[in-house]
GUZADREN-84142 format. One record per residue (C-alpha): residue number from 1; residue in one letter; x, y, z. Coordinates in Angstrom, 2 decimals, decimal comma. Layout:
+-----+------+---------+---------+---------+
: seq : type :       X :       Y :       Z :
+-----+------+---------+---------+---------+
: NUM :    a :       X :       Y :       Z :
...
+-----+------+---------+---------+---------+
END
This chain:
+-----+------+---------+---------+---------+
: seq : type :       X :       Y :       Z :
+-----+------+---------+---------+---------+
:   1 :    m :   19,31 :   -1,51 :   27,94 :
:   2 :    m :   19,91 :    0,04 :   24,52 :
:   3 :    a :   21,89 :   -3,01 :   23,42 :
:   4 :    s :   18,91 :   -5,24 :   24,10 :
:   5 :    y :   16,64 :   -2,90 :   22,13 :
:   6 :    w :   18,98 :   -2,96 :   19,14 :
:   7 :    e :   19,10 :   -6,75 :   19,25 :
:   8 :    t :   15,32 :   -7,13 :   19,30 :
:   9 :    a :   15,00 :   -4,48 :   16,58 :
:  10 :    r :   17,42 :   -6,49 :   14,48 :
:  11 :    t :   15,36 :   -9,62 :   15,08 :
:  12 :    g :   12,22 :   -7,76 :   13,96 :
:  13 :    f :   13,93 :   -6,48 :   10,82 :
:  14 :    l :   15,15 :   -9,96 :    9,90 :
:  15 :    a :   11,58 :  -11,17 :   10,39 :
:  16 :    f :   10,44 :   -8,43 :    8,03 :
:  17 :    v :   12,94 :   -9,59 :    5,40 :
:  18 :    g :   11,63 :  -13,16 :    5,64 :
:  19 :    v :    7,93 :  -12,29 :    5,86 :
:  20 :    g :    8,33 :   -9,55 :    3,25 :
:  21 :    l :    9,65 :  -11,99 :    0,70 :
:  22 :    l :    6,81 :  -14,41 :    1,41 :
:  23 :    v :    4,03 :  -11,82 :    1,03 :
:  24 :    l :    5,67 :   -9,84 :   -1,77 :
:  25 :    l :    4,03 :  -11,65 :   -4,68 :
:  26 :    p :    0,53 :  -11,89 :   -3,08 :
:  27 :    l :    0,61 :   -8,20 :   -2,16 :
:  28 :    v :    1,74 :   -7,19 :   -5,65 :
:  29 :    l :   -1,01 :   -9,31 :   -7,22 :
:  30 :    l :   -3,63 :   -7,91 :   -4,87 :
:  31 :    h :   -2,41 :   -4,36 :   -5,51 :
:  32 :    y :   -2,41 :   -4,90 :   -9,25 :
:  33 :    f :   -5,86 :   -6,53 :   -9,24 :
:  34 :    r :   -7,29 :   -3,52 :   -7,37 :
:  35 :    f :   -5,61 :   -0,68 :   -9,26 :
:  36 :    r :   -4,59 :   -2,36 :  -12,56 :
:  37 :    r :   -1,05 :   -1,21 :  -11,75 :
:  38 :    v :    1,37 :   -1,11 :   -8,82 :
:  39 :    e :    1,23 :    2,44 :   -7,48 :
:  40 :    p :    4,81 :    3,08 :   -6,22 :
:  41 :    r :    3,87 :    5,36 :   -3,31 :
:  42 :    r :    1,24 :    2,96 :   -1,99 :
:  43 :    a :    3,62 :    0,03 :   -2,33 :
:  44 :    f :    6,38 :    1,96 :   -0,51 :
:  45 :    v :    4,10 :    2,93 :    2,39 :
:  46 :    l :    2,62 :   -0,57 :    2,62 :
:  47 :    y :    6,03 :   -2,23 :    2,86 :
:  48 :    g :    7,26 :    0,48 :    5,20 :
:  49 :    l :    4,32 :   -0,19 :    7,53 :
:  50 :    l :    5,06 :   -3,92 :    7,38 :
:  51 :    a :    8,69 :   -3,33 :    8,37 :
:  52 :    y :    7,72 :   -0,90 :   11,12 :
:  53 :    g :    5,05 :   -3,22 :   12,50 :
:  54 :    l :    7,31 :   -6,26 :   12,71 :
:  55 :    v :   10,15 :   -4,31 :   14,33 :
:  56 :    a :    7,72 :   -2,74 :   16,80 :
:  57 :    l :    6,22 :   -6,11 :   17,71 :
:  58 :    a :    9,69 :   -7,54 :   18,25 :
:  59 :    l :   10,59 :   -4,64 :   20,54 :
:  60 :    i :    7,33 :   -5,04 :   22,49 :
:  61 :    f :    7,16 :   -8,81 :   22,94 :
:  62 :    l :   10,73 :  -10,14 :   22,62 :
:  63 :    p :   12,52 :  -11,85 :   24,14 :
:  64 :    f :   10,04 :  -14,59 :   25,04 :
:  65 :    p :   10,57 :  -16,19 :   28,46 :
:  66 :    s :   12,89 :  -19,18 :   28,40 :
:  67 :    d :   11,55 :  -20,78 :   31,60 :
:  68 :    v :    7,76 :  -20,69 :   31,78 :
:  69 :    a :    7,78 :  -22,22 :   35,28 :
:  70 :    k :    9,34 :  -19,04 :   36,69 :
:  71 :    l :    6,59 :  -16,73 :   35,39 :
:  72 :    c :    3,91 :  -17,06 :   38,05 :
:  73 :    t :    5,76 :  -15,56 :   41,02 :
:  74 :    g :    2,87 :  -13,53 :   42,40 :
:  75 :    d :    4,38 :  -10,19 :   41,36 :
:  76 :    q :    2,02 :   -7,41 :   40,39 :
:  77 :    m :    1,93 :   -7,36 :   36,56 :
:  78 :    l :   -0,61 :   -4,55 :   36,22 :
:  79 :    s :    0,10 :   -0,88 :   36,90 :
:  80 :    t :   -2,94 :    1,41 :   36,92 :
:  81 :    v :   -1,36 :    4,53 :   38,48 :
:  82 :    p :   -0,83 :    7,26 :   35,85 :
:  83 :    f :    2,70 :    8,71 :   35,73 :
:  84 :    q :    4,06 :    6,14 :   38,11 :
:  85 :    w :    7,25 :    6,29 :   36,09 :
:  86 :    v :    7,95 :    9,77 :   37,50 :
:  87 :    t :    7,94 :    8,38 :   41,03 :
:  88 :    d :   10,02 :    5,38 :   39,98 :
:  89 :    m :   12,52 :    7,70 :   38,32 :
:  90 :    g :   12,84 :    9,80 :   41,48 :
:  91 :    n :   13,26 :    6,70 :   43,65 :
:  92 :    n :   15,92 :    5,33 :   41,31 :
:  93 :    m :   17,86 :    8,59 :   41,33 :
:  94 :    a :   17,64 :    8,86 :   45,12 :
:  95 :    a :   18,78 :    5,24 :   45,58 :
:  96 :    n :   21,86 :    5,95 :   43,49 :
:  97 :    g :   22,55 :    9,31 :   45,07 :
:  98 :    r :   22,08 :   11,18 :   41,82 :
:  99 :    s :   20,23 :   14,34 :   40,85 :
: 100 :    g :   19,95 :   16,78 :   37,99 :
: 101 :    v :   18,76 :   16,64 :   34,39 :
: 102 :    l :   21,61 :   14,42 :   33,18 :
: 103 :    a :   20,88 :   11,82 :   35,84 :
: 104 :    m :   17,17 :   12,00 :   34,99 :
: 105 :    v :   17,62 :   11,32 :   31,27 :
: 106 :    k :   19,94 :    8,39 :   32,06 :
: 107 :    s :   17,51 :    6,73 :   34,44 :
: 108 :    q :   15,88 :    3,50 :   33,25 :
: 109 :    a :   12,34 :    4,75 :   33,99 :
: 110 :    f :   12,84 :    7,84 :   31,81 :
: 111 :    l :   14,46 :    5,89 :   28,97 :
: 112 :    q :   11,63 :    3,38 :   29,04 :
: 113 :    q :    9,01 :    6,08 :   28,62 :
: 114 :    l :   11,08 :    7,80 :   25,95 :
: 115 :    f :   11,22 :    4,49 :   24,09 :
: 116 :    n :    7,43 :    4,09 :   24,39 :
: 117 :    v :    6,91 :    7,56 :   22,94 :
: 118 :    a :    9,40 :    7,01 :   20,09 :
: 119 :    l :    7,81 :    3,66 :   19,23 :
: 120 :    f :    4,57 :    5,25 :   18,07 :
: 121 :    v :    6,01 :    8,36 :   16,41 :
: 122 :    p :    6,33 :    6,65 :   12,99 :
: 123 :    l :    2,70 :    5,57 :   13,20 :
: 124 :    g :    1,54 :    9,17 :   13,72 :
: 125 :    v :    3,74 :   10,37 :   10,86 :
: 126 :    v :    2,37 :    7,82 :    8,40 :
: 127 :    l :   -1,26 :    8,30 :    9,46 :
: 128 :    r :   -1,10 :   12,04 :    8,83 :
: 129 :    k :    1,29 :   12,27 :    5,89 :
: 130 :    a :    0,17 :    9,22 :    3,88 :
: 131 :    y :   -3,43 :    8,73 :    4,96 :
: 132 :    r :   -4,37 :   12,33 :    5,88 :
: 133 :    k :   -5,71 :   11,49 :    9,33 :
: 134 :    g :   -6,47 :   14,26 :   11,79 :
: 135 :    p :   -5,17 :   14,53 :   15,36 :
: 136 :    l :   -8,25 :   12,95 :   16,96 :
: 137 :    a :   -8,08 :    9,97 :   14,61 :
: 138 :    v :   -4,38 :    9,53 :   15,30 :
: 139 :    i :   -5,00 :    9,68 :   19,06 :
: 140 :    a :   -7,81 :    7,12 :   18,78 :
: 141 :    i :   -5,79 :    4,74 :   16,61 :
: 142 :    s :   -2,65 :    5,04 :   18,77 :
: 143 :    l :   -4,65 :    4,52 :   21,96 :
: 144 :    g :   -6,50 :    1,56 :   20,48 :
: 145 :    l :   -3,33 :   -0,18 :   19,32 :
: 146 :    s :   -1,58 :    0,50 :   22,61 :
: 147 :    l :   -4,55 :   -0,84 :   24,54 :
: 148 :    a :   -4,60 :   -3,99 :   22,43 :
: 149 :    i :   -0,89 :   -4,52 :   23,15 :
: 150 :    e :   -1,37 :   -4,08 :   26,89 :
: 151 :    v :   -4,29 :   -6,54 :   26,88 :
: 152 :    v :   -2,18 :   -9,10 :   25,06 :
: 153 :    q :    0,65 :   -8,61 :   27,54 :
: 154 :    f :   -1,64 :   -8,83 :   30,60 :
: 155 :    t :   -3,25 :  -12,03 :   29,35 :
: 156 :    g :    0,08 :  -13,74 :   28,81 :
: 157 :    n :   -0,07 :  -13,31 :   25,04 :
: 158 :    l :   -3,76 :  -14,24 :   24,97 :
: 159 :    g :   -3,28 :  -17,27 :   27,20 :
: 160 :    f :   -0,24 :  -18,72 :   25,50 :
: 161 :    y :    1,66 :  -18,29 :   28,78 :
: 162 :    p :    0,07 :  -19,09 :   32,19 :
: 163 :    c :    1,07 :  -15,64 :   33,51 :
: 164 :    p :    2,16 :  -12,36 :   31,87 :
: 165 :    y :    5,90 :  -11,83 :   31,45 :
: 166 :    r :    5,58 :   -8,07 :   30,77 :
: 167 :    i :    3,84 :   -5,51 :   32,99 :
: 168 :    a :    0,66 :   -4,01 :   31,54 :
: 169 :    d :    1,09 :   -0,36 :   32,38 :
: 170 :    v :   -1,27 :    2,61 :   32,01 :
: 171 :    d :    1,80 :    4,78 :   31,52 :
: 172 :    d :    2,51 :    2,83 :   28,34 :
: 173 :    l :   -0,93 :    3,82 :   27,06 :
: 174 :    i :   -0,18 :    7,46 :   27,77 :
: 175 :    s :    3,32 :    7,38 :   26,29 :
: 176 :    n :    2,29 :    5,47 :   23,14 :
: 177 :    t :   -0,67 :    7,77 :   22,52 :
: 178 :    f :    1,48 :   10,84 :   23,01 :
: 179 :    g :    4,05 :    9,32 :   20,63 :
: 180 :    g :    1,39 :    8,96 :   17,95 :
: 181 :    l :    0,28 :   12,57 :   18,45 :
: 182 :    l :    3,90 :   13,74 :   18,40 :
: 183 :    g :    4,38 :   11,90 :   15,12 :
: 184 :    w :    1,28 :   13,66 :   13,75 :
: 185 :    m :    2,84 :   17,02 :   14,66 :
: 186 :    m :    6,21 :   16,06 :   13,10 :
: 187 :    a :    4,66 :   14,66 :    9,90 :
: 188 :    p :    5,10 :   17,78 :    7,70 :
: 189 :    a :    8,88 :   17,48 :    8,13 :
: 190 :    a :    8,91 :   13,79 :    7,15 :
: 191 :    f :    9,82 :   14,22 :    3,49 :
: 192 :    v :   10,54 :   10,52 :    3,02 :
: 193 :    v :    6,88 :    9,60 :    3,60 :
: 194 :    p :    4,80 :   10,25 :    0,46 :
: 195 :    r :    1,24 :   11,49 :    0,42 :
: 196 :    l :   -0,83 :    8,70 :   -1,06 :
: 197 :    p :   -2,98 :    9,42 :   -4,09 :
: 198 :    s :   -6,67 :    8,64 :   -4,06 :
: 199 :    s :   -7,94 :    5,38 :   -5,50 :
: 200 :    d :   -8,96 :    7,10 :   -8,73 :
: 201 :    e :   -5,54 :    8,74 :   -9,07 :
: 202 :    a :   -3,70 :    5,50 :   -8,26 :
: 203 :    a :   -5,63 :    3,30 :  -10,67 :
: 204 :    a :   -4,79 :    2,93 :  -14,35 :
: 205 :    p :   -7,49 :    4,25 :  -16,69 :
: 206 :    s :  -10,13 :    1,71 :  -17,59 :
: 207 :    d :   -9,07 :    1,68 :  -21,27 :
: 208 :    t :   -5,46 :    0,72 :  -20,42 :
: 209 :    v :   -4,18 :   -2,49 :  -22,00 :
: 210 :    t :   -2,37 :   -3,97 :  -19,00 :
: 211 :    v :    1,00 :   -5,71 :  -18,93 :
: 212 :    p :   -0,41 :   -9,23 :  -18,26 :
: 213 :    r :   -2,69 :   -8,90 :  -21,26 :
: 214 :    r :    0,18 :   -7,90 :  -23,51 :
: 215 :    i :    2,36 :  -10,69 :  -22,13 :
: 216 :    l :   -0,30 :  -13,22 :  -23,09 :
: 217 :    g :   -0,40 :  -11,71 :  -26,56 :
: 218 :    l :    3,37 :  -11,93 :  -26,89 :
: 219 :    i :    3,40 :  -15,55 :  -25,71 :
: 220 :    s :    0,78 :  -16,52 :  -28,28 :
: 221 :    e :    2,87 :  -14,96 :  -31,06 :
: 222 :    l :    6,10 :  -16,57 :  -29,85 :
: 223 :    v :    4,43 :  -19,99 :  -29,72 :
: 224 :    l :    3,28 :  -19,56 :  -33,30 :
: 225 :    v :    6,74 :  -18,40 :  -34,40 :
: 226 :    v :    8,41 :  -21,40 :  -32,71 :
: 227 :    v :    5,97 :  -23,86 :  -34,28 :
: 228 :    i :    6,43 :  -22,43 :  -37,80 :
: 229 :    a :   10,20 :  -22,22 :  -37,43 :
: 230 :    k :   10,43 :  -25,82 :  -36,17 :
: 231 :    l :    8,07 :  -27,40 :  -38,72 :
: 232 :    l :    8,72 :  -25,39 :  -41,88 :
: 233 :    l :   11,96 :  -23,45 :  -41,62 :
: 234 :    n :   14,51 :  -25,96 :  -40,25 :
: 235 :    s :   14,69 :  -24,24 :  -36,84 :
: 236 :    d :   17,01 :  -21,51 :  -38,10 :
: 237 :    p :   16,82 :  -18,68 :  -35,53 :
: 238 :    r :   17,20 :  -16,09 :  -38,28 :
: 239 :    w :   13,96 :  -17,29 :  -39,82 :
: 240 :    a :   12,29 :  -16,91 :  -36,43 :
: 241 :    v :   13,42 :  -13,30 :  -36,28 :
: 242 :    c :   12,10 :  -12,75 :  -39,82 :
: 243 :    l :    8,76 :  -14,16 :  -38,74 :
: 244 :    l :    8,67 :  -11,78 :  -35,78 :
: 245 :    v :    9,36 :   -8,85 :  -38,12 :
: 246 :    a :    6,49 :  -10,02 :  -40,33 :
: 247 :    f :    4,10 :  -10,53 :  -37,39 :
: 248 :    r :    5,14 :   -7,49 :  -35,34 :
: 249 :    v :    5,97 :   -4,85 :  -38,00 :
: 250 :    v :    4,65 :   -5,78 :  -41,45 :
: 251 :    l :    1,29 :   -7,14 :  -40,29 :
: 252 :    p :    0,43 :   -4,21 :  -37,99 :
: 253 :    a :    1,47 :   -1,74 :  -40,71 :
: 254 :    a :   -0,88 :   -3,42 :  -43,17 :
: 255 :    a :   -3,71 :   -4,25 :  -40,76 :
: 256 :    n :   -4,06 :   -0,95 :  -38,92 :
: 257 :    g :   -2,06 :   -1,94 :  -35,86 :
: 258 :    m :   -3,43 :   -5,45 :  -35,39 :
: 259 :    t :   -1,03 :   -8,20 :  -34,34 :
: 260 :    i :   -1,78 :  -11,89 :  -33,91 :
: 261 :    g :   -1,72 :  -11,51 :  -30,14 :
: 262 :    g :   -3,85 :   -8,37 :  -30,46 :
: 263 :    v :   -6,45 :  -10,24 :  -32,48 :
: 264 :    l :   -6,67 :  -12,94 :  -29,79 :
: 265 :    l :   -6,83 :  -10,46 :  -26,92 :
: 266 :    h :   -8,63 :   -7,59 :  -28,64 :
: 267 :    y :   -6,02 :   -4,81 :  -28,73 :
: 268 :    r :   -4,02 :   -3,05 :  -31,40 :
: 269 :    v :   -0,97 :   -0,81 :  -31,70 :
: 270 :    r :   -1,61 :    2,87 :  -32,18 :
: 271 :    a :    0,39 :    6,07 :  -32,15 :
: 272 :    g :    0,61 :    7,91 :  -28,84 :
: 273 :    d :   -2,16 :   10,30 :  -29,83 :
: 274 :    g :   -4,50 :    7,48 :  -30,80 :
: 275 :    s :   -4,02 :    7,78 :  -34,55 :
: 276 :    r :   -2,70 :    5,07 :  -36,83 :
: 277 :    a :    0,96 :    4,15 :  -36,10 :
: 278 :    n :    3,23 :    4,57 :  -39,11 :
: 279 :    p :    5,70 :    1,87 :  -40,25 :
: 280 :    f :    8,68 :    3,78 :  -38,80 :
: 281 :    q :    7,07 :    3,85 :  -35,34 :
: 282 :    l :    6,27 :    0,14 :  -35,55 :
: 283 :    a :    9,81 :   -0,70 :  -36,67 :
: 284 :    l :   11,41 :    1,40 :  -33,93 :
: 285 :    r :    9,06 :   -0,12 :  -31,34 :
: 286 :    e :   10,13 :   -3,63 :  -32,32 :
: 287 :    l :   13,80 :   -2,81 :  -32,71 :
: 288 :    l :   13,84 :   -1,72 :  -29,04 :
: 289 :    g :   11,32 :   -4,35 :  -28,00 :
: 290 :    l :   10,63 :   -8,05 :  -28,46 :
: 291 :    t :   11,92 :   -8,48 :  -32,01 :
: 292 :    g :   15,18 :   -6,64 :  -31,30 :
: 293 :    f :   15,68 :   -8,62 :  -28,13 :
: 294 :    m :   15,07 :  -11,96 :  -29,89 :
: 295 :    a :   17,43 :  -10,92 :  -32,70 :
: 296 :    y :   20,11 :  -10,20 :  -30,16 :
: 297 :    a :   19,50 :  -13,38 :  -28,19 :
: 298 :    t :   19,45 :  -15,75 :  -31,20 :
: 299 :    v :   21,84 :  -14,11 :  -33,66 :
: 300 :    v :   24,13 :  -11,54 :  -32,03 :
: 301 :    s :   24,74 :  -13,07 :  -28,61 :
: 302 :    p :   26,22 :  -16,37 :  -29,91 :
: 303 :    l :   28,68 :  -14,39 :  -32,02 :
: 304 :    i :   30,03 :  -12,06 :  -29,33 :
: 305 :    g :   29,93 :  -14,50 :  -26,40 :
: 306 :    i :   30,01 :  -11,90 :  -23,58 :
: 307 :    g :   28,07 :  -13,44 :  -20,70 :
: 308 :    w :   27,86 :  -10,36 :  -18,44 :
: 309 :    w :   26,65 :   -8,25 :  -21,35 :
: 310 :    d :   23,90 :  -10,80 :  -22,04 :
: 311 :    l :   22,69 :  -10,42 :  -18,46 :
: 312 :    a :   22,65 :   -6,65 :  -18,81 :
: 313 :    v :   20,61 :   -6,84 :  -22,03 :
: 314 :    v :   18,11 :   -9,28 :  -20,51 :
: 315 :    a :   17,71 :   -7,10 :  -17,40 :
: 316 :    l :   17,31 :   -3,95 :  -19,51 :
: 317 :    y :   14,70 :   -5,54 :  -21,76 :
: 318 :    l :   12,64 :   -7,23 :  -19,02 :
: 319 :    g :   12,84 :   -4,21 :  -16,75 :
: 320 :    g :   11,94 :   -1,71 :  -19,45 :
: 321 :    a :    9,28 :   -3,77 :  -21,19 :
: 322 :    f :    7,51 :   -5,50 :  -18,31 :
: 323 :    v :    8,64 :   -4,33 :  -14,85 :
: 324 :    a :    8,71 :   -0,52 :  -15,16 :
: 325 :    p :    5,36 :   -0,39 :  -17,04 :
: 326 :    v :    3,64 :   -2,10 :  -14,10 :
: 327 :    f :    4,18 :    1,10 :  -12,11 :
: 328 :    r :    2,93 :    3,43 :  -14,85 :
: 329 :    r :   -0,69 :    4,43 :  -15,35 :
: 330 :    d :   -0,47 :    3,93 :  -19,12 :
: 331 :    q :    1,47 :    0,64 :  -18,75 :
: 332 :    r :    3,83 :    1,61 :  -21,61 :
: 333 :    g :    7,33 :    0,19 :  -21,81 :
: 334 :    w :   10,36 :    2,31 :  -22,64 :
: 335 :    h :   10,39 :    1,00 :  -26,19 :
: 336 :    e :    6,80 :    2,23 :  -26,65 :
: 337 :    q :    7,61 :    5,60 :  -25,15 :
: 338 :    v :   10,58 :    6,10 :  -27,49 :
: 339 :    a :    8,51 :    5,02 :  -30,52 :
: 340 :    r :    5,53 :    7,05 :  -29,31 :
: 341 :    t :    3,12 :    4,15 :  -29,59 :
: 342 :    r :    0,63 :    2,54 :  -27,23 :
: 343 :    d :   -1,76 :   -0,39 :  -27,20 :
: 344 :    v :   -5,52 :    0,31 :  -27,23 :
: 345 :    f :   -8,56 :   -1,91 :  -27,15 :
: 346 :    a :   -9,79 :   -2,81 :  -30,61 :
: 347 :    v :  -13,41 :   -3,62 :  -29,72 :
: 348 :    r :  -15,92 :   -2,72 :  -27,06 :
: 349 :    e :  -15,58 :   -4,91 :  -24,00 :
: 350 :    s :  -17,59 :   -4,99 :  -20,83 :
: 351 :    g :  -16,31 :   -2,23 :  -18,59 :
: 352 :    y :  -14,24 :   -0,53 :  -21,30 :
: 353 :    p :  -15,20 :    2,43 :  -23,46 :
: 354 :    d :  -15,19 :    2,37 :  -27,26 :
: 355 :    v :  -11,78 :    3,10 :  -28,72 :
: 356 :    h :  -11,62 :    5,24 :  -31,87 :
: 357 :    d :  -11,13 :    3,02 :  -34,90 :
: 358 :    d :  -10,19 :    4,68 :  -38,17 :
: 359 :    v :  -10,22 :    1,56 :  -40,35 :
: 360 :    h :  -12,72 :    3,11 :  -42,72 :
: 361 :    a :  -10,84 :    6,38 :  -42,78 :
: 362 :    h :   -7,84 :    4,59 :  -44,28 :
: 363 :    s :   -9,71 :    2,18 :  -46,50 :
+-----+------+---------+---------+---------+
END
């Protein structure tokens, strides 16, 4: 019995791996569109629920019948007697000449109900710990989901099969609902399940310059650098790096934090406290950021020729500059945190507050 459960659970987990990869990008985009960032705890709980749901569905409905013609045998596929499993357990023990607690816990009827209880325990844990649901809400949700499952089973998977291949049992409703309530009671001890922040706490502030916006700004500057280097500077990569230094360090230092990409997308580089970033901060930001990375890729990497090290540098840069910031409320990369700089909006835009501009203070 347990071997069959493990096999179906494995099937459900493999389905989660496949389905999870397919829905990963849409879910991330939807999450980011809603909160302007990917809140790690919400993402963890969402994917955890997806894994749990697919494994649970596999355990409930698999394996599908291989011979549909043998389904409609006239057997009773609906049990409406509460706690019938207790009678079945006693009959099974008597038929095998067994008695006692050990024999009871080994009986198939007992194990089946124990499985039904355990199946809904994670649901109760998540509903209380992550979503702050009370016991009545957990009971209602567990009962509703269990009832939906029994209806699907009794109707032959909503008519897909001419007859049901699993018994719709009122004891399953009782066991599943109790499992959800048991999970609710166990939730305080479930340290692995995080408590989800509210929508306001999860969302990035409205004045945050998001990663996609900065990526578009960087792309616009790189395109300009490539065009100038190709047409005017004989495609020498060292000239391209010099142009990046001019565009990303010299220009912002002279123009109060404005870059070419910032001009196009209405943001500028400031110090972490909102004041004007000094040249040292701008230089450090670029040394650890795009300009430093491009200098390594075009000048240093061809000289040292260490392939695995190149992969490490690329992963470090992309992860620190674009991946990790997606999970942060301020959307700052590690190079910005070290340099104590941040991007802020340069002009008033619909939905965004005015950002302090001290151009006149320095003029």
